C-alpha positions as CSV (number, residue, x, y, z in Angstrom):
1,M,-232.2,-45.3,11.3
2,R,-229.6,-47.7,12.4
3,I,-230.2,-49.2,15.9
4,A,-227.5,-51.4,17.5
5,I,-228.6,-53.9,20.2
6,D,-226.3,-55.7,22.7
7,A,-227.6,-59.2,22.2
8,M,-225.5,-60.6,25.0
9,G,-226.3,-58.2,27.8
10,G,-228.8,-58.7,30.6
11,D,-230.2,-61.4,32.8
12,K,-232.3,-62.9,29.9
13,A,-229.7,-62.7,27.2
14,P,-229.4,-63.8,24.5
15,D,-232.7,-65.5,23.8
16,Q,-235.1,-62.8,25.0
17,I,-233.0,-60.0,23.8
18,I,-233.0,-61.4,20.3
19,D,-236.7,-62.2,20.5
20,G,-237.4,-58.6,21.4
21,A,-235.3,-57.4,18.5
22,L,-237.3,-59.6,16.1
23,A,-240.6,-58.5,17.7
24,S,-239.6,-54.8,17.0
25,L,-239.3,-55.3,13.3
26,P,-242.9,-54.2,12.6
27,L,-242.1,-50.9,14.3
28,L,-239.3,-50.1,11.8
29,G,-239.4,-48.5,8.4
30,S,-238.2,-50.3,5.3
31,E,-234.9,-48.3,5.3
32,D,-234.2,-48.9,9.1
33,Q,-231.7,-51.4,10.3
34,L,-231.1,-53.4,13.4
35,L,-227.5,-54.3,14.2
36,L,-227.3,-57.3,16.6
37,V,-224.0,-57.3,18.4
38,G,-222.7,-60.5,20.1
39,V,-221.5,-64.0,19.4
40,E,-222.4,-64.5,15.8
41,E,-223.1,-68.2,15.9
42,V,-225.5,-67.8,18.8
43,I,-227.4,-65.0,17.1
44,R,-227.5,-66.7,13.8
45,E,-228.8,-69.9,15.3
46,K,-231.6,-67.9,17.0
47,I,-232.7,-65.8,14.0
48,G,-232.4,-68.6,11.5
49,L,-231.2,-68.6,7.9
50,N,-234.0,-66.5,6.4
51,A,-233.6,-63.4,8.6
52,D,-235.2,-60.1,7.7
53,P,-232.9,-58.1,5.5
54,R,-233.0,-55.2,7.9
55,I,-231.1,-57.3,10.5
56,S,-227.3,-57.4,10.4
57,I,-225.0,-59.3,12.8
58,V,-221.8,-57.7,14.3
59,H,-219.6,-60.4,15.9
60,A,-218.3,-59.8,19.4
61,S,-216.3,-62.6,21.0
62,Q,-216.5,-61.4,24.6
63,V,-219.3,-60.6,27.1
64,I,-219.2,-58.3,30.1
65,S,-221.1,-59.9,33.0
66,M,-223.3,-58.0,35.4
67,N,-220.9,-58.3,38.3
68,E,-217.7,-57.2,36.6
69,S,-215.9,-54.0,37.5
70,P,-217.2,-51.6,34.8
71,V,-214.1,-49.6,34.0
72,E,-211.8,-52.6,34.1
73,A,-214.2,-54.7,32.0
74,V,-214.4,-52.0,29.3
75,R,-210.6,-51.6,29.2
76,Q,-209.8,-55.4,29.2
77,K,-212.7,-56.6,27.0
78,R,-212.5,-54.5,23.9
79,D,-214.2,-57.2,21.8
80,S,-217.2,-57.4,24.2
81,S,-220.7,-56.8,22.9
82,I,-221.1,-53.6,24.9
83,V,-217.8,-52.1,23.7
84,K,-218.3,-53.2,20.1
85,M,-221.9,-51.8,20.1
86,V,-220.9,-48.4,21.6
87,K,-218.0,-48.1,19.1
88,L,-220.4,-48.7,16.2
89,A,-222.2,-45.5,17.4
90,A,-218.9,-43.7,18.0
91,D,-217.7,-44.4,14.5
92,G,-221.0,-43.3,12.9
93,H,-222.3,-46.7,12.0
94,A,-225.2,-46.6,14.4
95,D,-227.6,-43.8,15.4
96,A,-228.8,-45.4,18.6
97,V,-227.7,-48.2,21.0
98,I,-229.6,-50.4,23.3
99,S,-228.4,-52.7,26.1
100,A,-229.7,-54.5,29.2
101,G,-226.2,-55.3,30.3
102,N,-223.9,-54.0,33.0
103,T,-225.0,-50.3,33.6
104,G,-221.6,-49.2,34.8
105,A,-219.8,-50.7,31.9
106,L,-222.3,-49.3,29.4
107,T,-222.0,-45.8,30.9
108,A,-218.2,-46.0,31.0
109,A,-218.1,-47.2,27.4
110,G,-220.4,-44.4,26.4
111,V,-218.4,-41.7,28.1
112,L,-215.1,-43.1,26.8
113,F,-216.0,-43.6,23.2
114,I,-218.9,-41.3,22.3
115,K,-218.5,-37.6,22.3
116,P,-220.8,-35.7,24.6
117,L,-223.2,-33.2,23.1
118,A,-221.9,-29.6,22.9
119,G,-222.2,-28.0,26.3
120,V,-222.7,-31.3,28.3
121,E,-220.1,-32.3,30.9
122,R,-221.6,-35.5,32.2
123,P,-224.5,-37.6,30.8
124,G,-227.4,-38.5,33.1
125,I,-229.9,-41.4,33.0
126,A,-233.5,-40.2,32.7
127,V,-236.2,-42.6,33.9
128,T,-240.0,-42.2,33.6
129,I,-241.9,-42.7,36.9
130,P,-245.7,-43.1,36.9
131,T,-247.6,-40.6,39.2
132,T,-251.2,-40.0,40.3
133,H,-251.5,-37.3,37.5
134,G,-249.4,-38.9,34.7
135,Y,-245.7,-39.2,34.7
136,C,-242.5,-37.4,35.8
137,L,-238.9,-37.8,34.8
138,L,-236.1,-38.6,37.2
139,C,-232.6,-37.6,36.3
140,D,-230.0,-38.9,37.2
141,A,-231.0,-42.5,37.9
142,G,-227.5,-43.9,38.3
143,S,-225.0,-42.6,35.8
144,N,-223.1,-40.1,37.9
145,I,-222.9,-41.0,41.6
146,L,-220.3,-38.3,42.4
147,A,-222.2,-35.4,40.9
148,K,-221.2,-31.7,41.1
149,P,-223.7,-28.8,41.2
150,A,-222.9,-28.0,37.6
151,H,-223.8,-31.5,36.6
152,L,-227.2,-31.3,38.3
153,H,-227.8,-27.9,36.7
154,Q,-227.2,-29.5,33.3
155,Y,-229.5,-32.4,34.2
156,A,-232.3,-29.8,34.7
157,H,-231.8,-28.7,31.1
158,L,-231.5,-32.3,29.8
159,G,-234.5,-33.5,31.7
160,S,-236.6,-30.5,30.8
161,I,-236.0,-30.9,27.1
162,Y,-236.8,-34.6,27.2
163,A,-239.9,-34.1,29.4
164,E,-241.2,-31.4,27.1
165,V,-241.0,-33.7,24.1
166,L,-242.2,-36.8,25.9
167,F,-245.1,-35.3,27.8
168,E,-245.9,-32.7,25.2
169,K,-245.5,-29.7,27.5
170,P,-244.5,-26.2,26.5
171,Q,-242.2,-25.9,29.6
172,A,-241.3,-28.6,32.1
173,R,-241.5,-27.8,35.8
174,V,-238.2,-28.8,37.6
175,G,-237.9,-29.9,41.2
176,L,-234.7,-30.6,43.2
177,L,-234.9,-33.6,45.5
178,N,-234.1,-32.8,49.1
179,I,-234.9,-34.0,52.6
180,G,-237.2,-31.0,53.2
181,T,-238.4,-27.9,51.4
182,E,-236.8,-25.4,53.9
183,D,-233.8,-23.4,52.7
184,E,-231.6,-24.5,55.5
185,K,-232.0,-28.2,54.8
186,G,-229.8,-30.3,52.5
187,T,-226.2,-31.1,51.7
188,P,-223.8,-28.6,50.2
189,L,-224.4,-30.3,46.8
190,V,-228.1,-29.6,47.0
191,K,-227.8,-26.1,48.3
192,E,-225.3,-25.0,45.6
193,T,-227.4,-26.7,42.9
194,K,-230.5,-24.7,44.1
195,A,-228.6,-21.5,43.7
196,L,-227.6,-22.3,40.2
197,L,-231.2,-23.4,39.2
198,A,-232.8,-20.4,40.8
199,A,-230.5,-18.0,38.9
200,D,-231.2,-19.7,35.5
201,K,-234.4,-18.1,34.1
202,S,-234.6,-20.5,31.2
203,I,-235.6,-23.3,33.7
204,D,-239.0,-23.4,35.3
205,F,-237.5,-24.2,38.8
206,I,-240.1,-24.8,41.5
207,G,-237.6,-25.3,44.3
208,Y,-237.0,-28.2,46.7
209,I,-239.3,-31.3,46.7
210,E,-239.4,-34.2,49.0
211,G,-239.5,-37.9,48.0
212,R,-243.2,-38.2,48.5
213,D,-243.8,-35.2,46.1
214,I,-242.5,-37.3,43.2
215,F,-245.9,-38.9,42.9
216,S,-247.9,-35.7,43.1
217,D,-248.5,-33.2,40.3
218,V,-245.9,-30.7,41.5
219,C,-243.2,-31.1,38.9
220,D,-242.4,-32.8,35.6
221,V,-238.7,-33.4,36.2
222,V,-237.0,-34.4,39.4
223,I,-233.3,-33.7,39.6
224,T,-230.8,-35.5,41.9
225,D,-227.4,-37.2,41.9
226,G,-227.0,-40.7,40.5
227,F,-226.6,-42.5,43.9
228,T,-229.8,-41.0,45.3
229,G,-231.7,-41.4,42.0
230,N,-230.9,-45.0,41.6
231,T,-231.9,-45.7,45.2
232,V,-235.2,-43.9,44.7
233,L,-235.8,-45.9,41.5
234,K,-235.2,-49.2,43.2
235,V,-237.4,-48.3,46.1
236,V,-240.2,-47.3,43.8
237,E,-240.0,-50.6,41.9
238,G,-239.9,-52.7,45.0
239,L,-242.6,-50.9,46.9
240,S,-245.0,-50.8,43.9
241,M,-244.7,-54.6,43.3
242,S,-245.0,-55.3,47.0
243,L,-248.2,-53.2,47.4
244,I,-249.7,-54.8,44.3
245,G,-248.9,-58.3,45.6
246,Q,-250.4,-57.5,49.0
247,F,-253.5,-56.1,47.4
248,K,-253.9,-59.3,45.3
249,A,-253.5,-61.5,48.4
250,A,-256.0,-59.4,50.4
251,A,-258.6,-59.5,47.6
252,K,-258.1,-63.3,47.2
253,A,-258.4,-63.8,50.9
254,H,-261.6,-61.8,50.9
255,S,-263.1,-63.9,48.1
256,P,-262.1,-65.3,44.7
257,E,-264.8,-63.3,43.2
258,A,-263.3,-60.1,44.5
259,L,-260.0,-60.9,42.9
260,A,-261.6,-61.7,39.6
261,A,-263.6,-58.5,39.6
262,L,-260.5,-56.5,40.4
263,G,-258.4,-58.3,37.8
264,P,-258.6,-55.7,35.0
265,V,-257.9,-52.8,37.4
266,L,-254.9,-54.6,38.9
267,K,-253.6,-55.4,35.4
268,S,-253.7,-51.7,34.4
269,V,-251.9,-50.6,37.5
270,V,-249.2,-53.3,37.1
271,A,-248.7,-52.1,33.5
272,R,-248.0,-48.5,34.7
273,F,-245.3,-49.7,37.0
274,D,-243.8,-52.3,34.7
275,H,-240.4,-51.2,33.5
276,E,-240.7,-53.4,30.4
277,E,-243.6,-51.2,29.3
278,Y,-241.2,-48.2,28.9
279,G,-238.4,-50.2,27.3
280,G,-235.4,-48.3,28.5
281,A,-234.0,-45.2,30.1
282,L,-232.2,-42.6,28.0
283,L,-228.6,-41.7,28.9
284,L,-229.0,-38.0,28.0
285,G,-226.1,-35.9,26.9
286,L,-224.3,-38.1,24.5
287,S,-224.1,-37.5,20.7
288,R,-225.9,-40.8,20.0
289,V,-229.3,-42.0,21.4
290,F,-228.3,-44.3,24.2
291,L,-230.8,-46.5,25.9
292,K,-230.3,-48.6,29.1
293,V,-232.8,-51.5,29.5
294,H,-233.4,-52.9,33.0
295,G,-231.1,-55.8,33.7
296,S,-234.1,-58.1,34.1
297,G,-235.8,-56.8,31.0
298,G,-237.0,-59.4,28.5
299,S,-238.3,-59.4,24.9
300,R,-241.1,-56.8,25.5
301,A,-238.6,-54.4,27.1
302,V,-236.3,-54.6,24.1
303,R,-239.1,-54.2,21.7
304,N,-240.3,-51.1,23.5
305,A,-236.7,-49.8,23.8
306,V,-236.5,-49.9,20.0
307,R,-239.8,-47.9,19.9
308,T,-238.3,-45.3,22.3
309,A,-235.1,-45.1,20.3
310,R,-237.0,-44.4,17.1
311,Q,-239.1,-41.8,19.0
312,A,-236.0,-40.0,20.3
313,L,-234.4,-39.9,16.9
314,T,-237.6,-38.8,15.1
315,L,-238.3,-36.0,17.7
316,G,-234.7,-34.8,17.6
317,V,-234.1,-34.9,21.3
318,N,-230.3,-34.5,20.9
319,E,-230.7,-31.6,18.5
320,R,-233.0,-29.8,20.9
321,I,-230.4,-30.3,23.7
322,V,-227.6,-28.7,21.6
323,E,-229.9,-25.8,20.7
324,R,-230.9,-25.2,24.3
325,L,-227.3,-25.4,25.6
326,S,-225.7,-23.3,22.9
327,P,-224.1,-20.0,24.0
328,A,-226.5,-18.1,21.8
329,A,-229.5,-19.5,23.7
330,R,-228.2,-18.7,27.1
């Protein structure tokens, strides 16, 4: 397997991105390869002269910053680490790509250079969210903010396939995010999507769910547009860290002993909500495995992203998507 990593993307690049790549080497097989894409002299200085033979450097002279206009940056910076990395995959030189860089630029480059899988119109970002009974998958978490009903219908298929592989379920339950469960509620987008999902017997569609239902054991996949999904994701991240911080403060105020006693419990809860633990979110629907790491992700996030990329390749997620969406299967 050949996994390309954007060494220059993210808040903690390049040092922690490269550290994470080096830390992932024990996860790789002897025939696997890591392609570090970025300013060669910076990468070489970091990895040293006696680098692992499974590491290769692909020079890119430009960097797309987090605050640049995605489409313009991709058009104007063709020698950026994001564009060079994505083109490696597009040209068949990489099986998977990983970046913590500008999400919009990464998605734009992916859509521009990498062919979508057969039957897919728009890719969607799938994010794992911890719940009281395990995990659920949210799709789309920010790739397509102007989604159409047909796109959300496809996300139900993409999310179902990934959830069935990830959570080892025979069939994933799909819920459509709405402001209520009543039929009359929701935007035209939501209502039209519901009609499509309800008519598709290959999907285990349970109907509308509300935001609070995400954390209950009512569905395995939550479908929504990219704008709403990204907002939900950021609220979940902020609220979980806020609650954990308040809990720590309250325990410490009660007594230092209480905080010490609760330490292991708090640590396990924090780990469940730590985005670095999951590595990255898959951009489902492209013909190469495509992972977006959180912009603030560090070395542990990159290491775990490599693990997720290998898992997606080994389990054949893309092959399963093509099989599910083929005309013969419908």
